[in-house]
C-alpha positions, -999 to +999 in steps of 0.1 A: -424-266+431-444-239+447-471-243+420-472-280+426-476-276+463-504-251+459-521-275+435-518-304+459-531-282+487-561-271+466-570-306+456-568-317+493-590-288+504-616-297+478-614-334+486-621-329+523-645-300+519-667-321+497-671-349+523-707-356+534-724-338+563-737-359+592-766-336+602-791-354+580-786-385+601-798-369+633-834-381+626-832-399+592-819-434+586-797-438+554-815-456+526-783-473+516-746-471+524-713-471+504-706-506+516-740-520+506-735-504+471-700-518+469-712-553+477-740-550+452-715-539+425-692-568+434-721-593+431-732-579+397-696-580+384-694-617+394-727-624+376-747-628+408-779-610+420-771-586+448-784-599+482-796-575+509-812-585+542-817-555+565-843-545+591-839-513+611-845-515+648-841-490+677-813-496+703-840-506+728-849-536+705-814-551+709-805-573+738-781-556+763-756-585+763-754-583+725-748-545+726-722-549+753-705-577+734-701-555+703-689-525+722-663-545+742-651-563+711-650-534+687-645-503+708-644-506+746-636-468+749-666-458+727-681-435+754-648-420+763-634-407+730-646-381+705-645-404+675-608-413+674-588-433+699-556-414+697-536-439+718-546-468+696-542-448+664-506-438+673-498-475+680-513-486+647-494-459+628-462-470+644-469-506+634-477-496+599-445-476+596-425-507+607-444-529+583-441-505+555-478-506+547-512-496+562-527-523+584-561-528+600-569-519+636-573-488+657-606-478+641-632-467+666-668-477+661-675-442+649-647-445+623-661-479+612-695-463+608-681-434+587-664-459+564-695-481+560-717-451+553-696-431+529-663-447+519-647-478+504-629-507+520-595-499+505-566-491+528-552-460+512-539-431+534-564-407+517-593-429+526-581-432+562-578-394+565-613-390+551-625-415+577-610-395+605-627-363+592-660-380+588-658-396+623-653-362+638-684-349+619-705-378+632-694-372+668-702-334+665-736-339+649-749-370+667-752-384+702-733-416+711-766-435+713-775-424+678-740-434+664-743-468+681-778-473+667-767-465+632-737-487+635-757-517+647-782-513+618-757-509+589-727-531+598-722-562+577-730-595+593-725-619+564-730-621+527-758-596+520-767-594+557-767-559+572-776-549+607-780-568+639-817-577+634-809-593+601-778-609+616-797-624+645-824-638+623-801-651+596-776-668+619-798-678+649-834-675+639-842-650+666-848-613+668-821-590+681-840-585+713-838-622+720-801-627+715-784-645+743-750-637+758-734-664+737-752-654+705-742-618+710-706-628+716-706-648+684-720-619+663-695-596+679-667-620+671-677-622+634-671-585+628-635-585+618-644-607+588-682-614+588-684-630+553-658-656+563-665-660+600-701-673+598-712-696+627-714-725+602-679-719+588-660-739+613-637-710+619-613-715+648-607-677+649-644-671+654-646-697+682-616-683+700-627-647+696-663-655+708-649-670+740-627-639+745-657-617+742-675-637+769-645-634+791-644-596+785-681-594+794-673-611+827-642-590+834-660-558+829-689-571+850-715-570+823-724-606+832-719-628+863-695-657+866-725-681+863-737-664+831-702-665+817-699-702+824-733-708+807-723-686+777-690-705+772-709-737+770-735-722+746-707-709+723-694-745+721-729-757+712-733-730+686-699-734+670-686-768+680-659-773+706-625-761+694-629-764+656-598-776+637-571-749+632-578-731+600-544-714+599-559-680+607-567-673+571-601-658+580-586-629+599-583-606+569-603-574+571-625-580+541-658-567+555-655-529+556-664-527+593 
C-alpha cells in the first residue's frame, strides 16, 4: 500500500510540475491554444476543414460596454480574487457531491483562460485541479488587464470563431470597438455555449441571458436606465422578441470557456 501511495504521489508531482509556465505570455500572444487545436482535430475527424477566424486586438480596441458585459456575465469578482473564487468553488463542489458528478460553473475568467490555453474540455477532477494550478500561475505572472486581454482574444465565439474582434465581425459585421451595449450583452450571453447560442439560432436561453446581462449592467451602474431601455429593445431586434422555448437544450457547456 505504501508503495502504491508513493507511486501515486510521484505521478501527481510530475503531472503538476510539468504544467506550462505563464511567464511567456507577459509580452507574447499565443499562436494557438489547446481549444483551437481540439476544435481543429474534431473538424478533421468529422471530415471537415478546420475553420479559424481570429484577429488580436488590444483591450483599448474593445468597447467598454462589451468588456463590462463579459465581466459581469462571466466573472463579476474578477478584480477581487486571485484566480479562484473560493466561495463559488465551495458551492460548486457541494452541488457536485450531491449530484454525484462534476458539473459546470464556479470557474473564474482566469480559470477559463487557463483551460482554453492549455487544457481540454473534459470534466475530470484531474483536469479541474490542473486548471486551478494554472489559474494561479496566470495570476502570479500577469496583470489583470493582460489576463482579460488574453481571454477576450482567445475565447470561442462560435464555430471556428475566436476572440471578440472575430466574434463582433462574424455576428454583427462591426469591429469590437463599435459594439453597442446590446451587441456586447449578446456576445457575453453566448459564452456558456457559443456554438449553439448564435444570434441566428433562435435560442430562448440566449435571449433571456442577454436581457439579464443588460439588467446587470444597469444594476452595477455601468449604463444608465435610458441606455438599458434602449439596449433591451435592441436585443429584441437582434434576436427576435421572446423566441419559442427550446427546452433549455442549449445550456450545455460544450465550448471550453
